[in-house]
N, C-alpha and C positions, 0 to 999 in steps of 0.2 A: 483550498481545494473545492470551494463552493462553485457549482456550475448551474446556471439558469435558475428559474424559480423553484425547481424541484430539488434544490440542494439538500433538503432534509432527507428525502428518500434516497437520493444519490449517495449522501454521506453514510447512511446506514448500510447500504450495500457495500460501500468501500470498507466500512468497519467490520462487516461480516467477513469480507475477503481477507482483511488483515488478520482477523482472529484465526481463520483457517490456516493462513500462511504461517502465523506464529506457532500454532499448534503443530504443524508439520515440521517446522524448523526445530522446535523443541524435541520432538520425537527423534529426528535425525541426529541432533546434537547429543542426545542421551544414549541412543542405541547404535548409531553409526557415525561417530565423531570423526572417524578417519576420512569420510567423504568431505566434510568441511575442511579438515586439515589439508587435504590434497586439492582443494579448490574445485570440486566436482559438482557443487550445488549452485544453480543459477535460479533467479526469479525472472520470469518473463512478464513485462509490463503490458497490460491490456490497453488498447486504444480506447478513447472516449469519443472522439470526433474523427470524421473523414471528410475531406473536401478536395475535389479534383485529384483524387488518387493519393493525396498526402494524409498520413495519419497523425493525430494529435493525442498526446498522452497526459495523464494527470500530473506528471512531473514537469511538463513544459511551463516556461514562464508565462505569466498572464499579461494581457494588454493593459496598460495603465488606464484606470477608470472603468474597466469592464471586468467581466468574469470569464472572458474567452481567452484561449491561448494565443500567443503572438503568431501571426501568420494566417489565422483563421479570419475570414471576412464574414461576420454574422449577417450582412445584408445579402449575401449570395447563398445559394442552396448548399447545405451541408447535412451530413448524417450524424446522428448521435447514437452511440452504442450504449445500451443499458445493461450490459453484462455480456458474458461469453455466449449466451443463448441468442443474442441478437446479431451475432456475426454469421455470415454465410460461409460456405466452404472456401471461396476465394479470399475472403477477409481473414479467415483463420490462417490460411497459408501465408498471406502477405504479412500479417502481424506477428506470427510466431515462427515461421520456417524460412521465409525469405531473408537471407542474411543482410541484404541491403536496407531492409525496412524494420526489422525487429529490434526490440530493445531488451537486452539481457543485463541483469545485474548479478555479479558474482557475490555470493554470500561469504563473508569472511568470519573469522572466529573472534574478531575484536569485540570485547564486551559480552561474549556468549556465556561466560561463567556467571557474570552478574545477572544476565537475563534469566538464566536457569534458576538462580537463587530466587529471583522475583517470582517465578512461576511456582516454585516448590515451597516457599516460606511466606506465609501471609504477613508475618510481622515485618519482614523486609519490605514488602509492598507498602504496608502502612507507613513505615518510616520514610520511604521515598516520597509518598504523597504528602506527608507532613513537611518534609524538607523542601519540597517544591511549592508549598503553600496551597495545595489543592484541597487538603483536609486541614481542619483546625480542631482544637479541643478547648473551647471556651469555658467548659465546666470542669476541666481538669479530671476527666474520668481516667482511672488507672488501667482499665482493661483495653484501651485502644492501642 
């Protein structure tokens, strides 16, 4: 998901967005699980580029050898959105309310119990990080 030379700042904004999203989904799954069970929760994906009235999203496939989405011509004028605050009223309507242009993802309950365990239990998080090779214990500490 790296975009342009500002990818570090862009990625940190995405990480903050994902953290907020995960926190909200955790609260909904803990206190209003029925909303997930009935398929009432959706995530709207925010566009990152616009060119000629077409929006490009973080989940779009990338052009081979570049960091731009397929269909975006970097040699022509395009707009880069740096968050929801950089969208004007028309862009907000087109990206989130216009059914022909918006992108919604329905949140399912697949893996939600495991995800809630990871949020609530630090030992489960540590075990997952060890299992994936992200954390290691070269000195065999027992309290990790």
